[in-house]
C-alpha positions in Angstrom: 52.5 49.9 12.4 51.7 51.6 15.7 52.5 55.1 14.5 51.2 56.7 17.7 53.7 54.8 19.8 56.5 55.9 17.4 55.4 59.5 17.5 55.3 59.5 21.3 58.9 58.2 21.4 59.9 60.8 18.7 58.5 63.8 20.5 60.0 62.7 23.8 63.4 62.6 22.0 62.8 66.0 20.5 62.1 67.4 23.9 65.3 65.8 25.3 67.2 67.5 22.5 65.7 71.0 23.3 62.6 71.2 21.1 61.0 74.7 21.1 57.6 73.4 21.9 58.8 71.4 24.9 60.3 74.3 26.9 58.1 75.5 29.7 57.5 79.2 30.3 59.7 80.8 32.9 58.7 82.0 36.3 59.1 85.6 35.0 56.8 85.0 32.1 54.2 83.4 34.4 54.4 86.2 36.9 53.8 89.0 34.4 50.8 87.2 32.7 47.5 88.9 33.2 44.4 89.5 31.1 46.0 92.5 29.3 49.5 91.0 29.0 49.9 87.5 27.6 50.7 85.7 24.4 49.2 82.3 23.8 50.3 80.4 20.6 48.7 77.6 18.7 50.8 78.3 15.6 54.5 79.2 15.4 54.7 83.1 15.3 51.3 84.8 15.8 49.6 84.7 19.2 45.9 84.1 19.6 43.9 87.3 19.7 42.8 88.1 23.2 39.1 88.4 22.1 39.3 84.7 21.0 39.6 83.6 24.6 37.6 86.3 26.3 37.1 86.2 30.0 38.3 82.7 31.2 37.6 83.2 34.9 36.0 80.1 36.2 35.8 78.5 32.7 36.7 74.8 32.3 39.4 74.7 29.6 41.0 71.6 27.9 44.5 72.0 26.5 44.5 69.2 23.9 47.9 68.0 22.9 49.1 71.1 24.8 51.5 69.7 27.4 54.9 71.2 28.0 54.0 74.0 30.4 53.4 76.7 27.7 49.7 77.2 27.2 48.5 75.6 30.4 50.1 78.1 32.8 48.8 81.1 30.9 45.3 79.7 30.9 45.5 79.0 34.6 46.8 82.5 35.3 43.8 83.9 33.4 41.5 82.2 35.9 40.6 79.0 34.0 40.2 75.5 35.5 42.7 73.8 33.3 42.9 70.2 32.2 45.9 69.2 29.9 45.7 66.1 27.8 48.9 64.9 26.1 50.6 61.6 25.2 54.2 62.6 25.8 55.9 61.6 29.0 58.0 64.7 29.0 55.2 67.1 28.1 52.9 65.9 31.0 55.9 66.0 33.4 56.7 69.6 32.4 53.0 70.6 32.9 53.1 69.3 36.5 56.5 70.8 37.1 55.3 74.4 36.2 52.1 74.0 38.2 54.1 72.9 41.3 56.6 75.7 40.8 53.9 78.4 40.5 51.4 76.9 43.0 48.3 76.5 40.8 46.0 73.5 40.3 46.0 71.6 37.0 44.5 68.2 35.9 47.0 66.4 33.7 45.8 63.4 31.7 48.2 61.3 29.6 46.1 59.9 26.7 46.1 59.4 22.9 43.9 62.0 21.1 43.3 59.6 18.2 41.2 57.4 20.5 38.0 58.2 22.6 38.7 61.0 25.0 38.6 60.1 28.7 36.1 62.8 29.6 32.3 62.9 29.9 30.2 64.8 27.4 29.8 68.6 28.0 32.9 68.7 30.2 34.6 71.9 28.9 33.8 75.5 27.9 36.9 75.9 25.8 39.3 73.6 24.0 42.8 75.0 23.0 44.4 72.8 20.4 47.9 73.7 19.2 49.2 72.2 15.9 49.1 68.4 16.4 46.8 67.0 13.8 49.8 66.2 11.7 50.4 63.2 14.0 47.0 61.7 13.4 45.9 59.9 10.3 42.1 60.5 10.7 41.5 64.0 12.0 37.7 63.6 11.9 37.9 61.4 15.0 39.6 64.3 16.8 36.9 66.8 15.8 34.1 64.5 16.8 35.7 63.8 20.2 36.3 67.5 20.8 32.6 68.1 20.0 31.6 65.4 22.5 33.5 66.9 25.4 32.6 70.6 24.7 29.5 72.2 26.1 26.9 73.6 23.7 28.3 77.0 22.5 31.7 75.9 23.6 34.7 77.4 21.8 37.5 75.5 19.9 40.7 77.3 19.2 42.9 75.2 16.9 46.2 75.5 15.1 46.4 73.6 11.8 49.1 72.7 9.3 47.8 73.4 5.8 50.0 70.8 4.2 52.5 72.9 2.3 55.4 71.9 4.5 55.0 68.3 3.3 55.1 69.2 -0.4 58.7 70.6 -0.2 62.1 69.3 0.5 63.9 70.1 3.8 65.4 73.3 2.3 61.9 74.3 1.1 63.3 75.1 -2.3 61.8 72.2 -4.4 58.4 70.5 -4.6 59.2 66.9 -4.0 56.0 65.3 -2.7 52.6 65.0 -4.2 49.9 65.6 -1.6 48.4 64.1 0.4 51.5 63.2 2.4 50.7 59.8 4.0 53.7 57.7 4.9 51.4 54.7 5.8 50.6 54.5 2.1 53.9 55.8 0.6 57.2 54.0 1.5 59.3 56.9 0.1 57.6 59.3 2.4 58.1 57.0 5.3 61.8 56.8 4.5 62.1 60.5 4.2 60.6 60.9 7.7 62.8 58.2 9.1 65.9 59.9 7.8 64.8 63.2 9.4 63.9 61.5 12.7 60.4 63.0 12.3 58.2 60.2 13.4 55.1 59.6 11.3 53.3 62.7 10.1 50.4 63.4 7.7 49.2 66.3 5.6 45.5 67.2 5.8 43.3 69.0 3.3 41.0 72.0 4.0 38.1 69.6 3.7 39.5 67.5 6.5 40.6 70.5 8.7 37.9 73.2 8.3 35.3 71.0 6.7 35.9 68.4 9.5 35.1 70.9 12.2 31.9 71.9 10.4 30.8 68.3 10.0 31.4 67.8 13.8 28.9 70.7 14.5 31.2 73.7 14.7 30.6 77.2 13.2 33.8 78.9 12.1 34.0 82.4 13.6 37.5 83.6 12.8 40.7 82.6 11.2 44.3 83.7 10.6 47.3 82.4 8.7 50.8 82.0 10.0 54.3 81.0 8.7 56.9 78.5 9.9 58.8 81.3 11.6 62.0 80.5 9.6 63.1 79.0 6.4 62.5 79.7 2.7 58.6 79.6 2.9 58.7 82.0 5.8 61.1 84.3 4.0 58.6 84.5 1.2 55.7 85.1 3.6 54.0 81.8 2.6 51.6 80.7 5.3 52.0 77.1 6.3 49.4 77.2 9.1 45.9 78.3 9.9 44.4 79.1 13.3 40.7 78.9 13.7 38.1 79.9 16.3 34.9 77.9 16.1 31.8 77.6 18.2 30.0 74.3 18.8 26.3 74.5 17.9 25.3 70.9 17.7 26.9 67.4 17.3 26.6 65.2 14.3 26.9 65.9 10.6 25.7 69.4 9.5 24.9 68.3 5.9 
């Protein structure tokens, strides 16, 4: 099945229904953003430490799967030359809307991150990648493409689902799925997603997420965990996400 096409339609529907990650920042939030006062999220509740981004003035930054007018406007206000790549019609429209409203330049590219990226090698100094790997079956393709478009010593800041959400039922009270969660290989899991209107999603292991970055030539520099922000796992302070800062040292397998 064309699961990417299904996910695109699903996310557009979520945004139409008021999805949290499809709501652009307000003019007031943009106006008060500066190098000392901003919160940029790649996971649900904890903002990225300011030292992870450093001084962005004049830096070329790719917001990967980061449409929607949330990360992009902050990066632009911090002085970056921003490119946003997303596959959702609504998310790219929101990105342009905020840029027009606030009067800054942004390059918006509508493209599928599971395919070859539409940029030359060494195009960016920083890639900011909120949680989106759950919509891609083979995450190694994503890490390799990021490595291709980043400059040497470029920085990747990524938000990653660690898989726990897919093991539990909707109430997060019972373990109901054996990991990995892959609906393309498990019809029950596909039915579960269909009933929830959740598109097609995948769990990924630490070997795929952290190990995949290392195989693509990245050196892990820092990490933090985060929760869902609500629900039973959150109430028990169980981290469902990781955020990583990594530096690109070389391309190709490291082992």
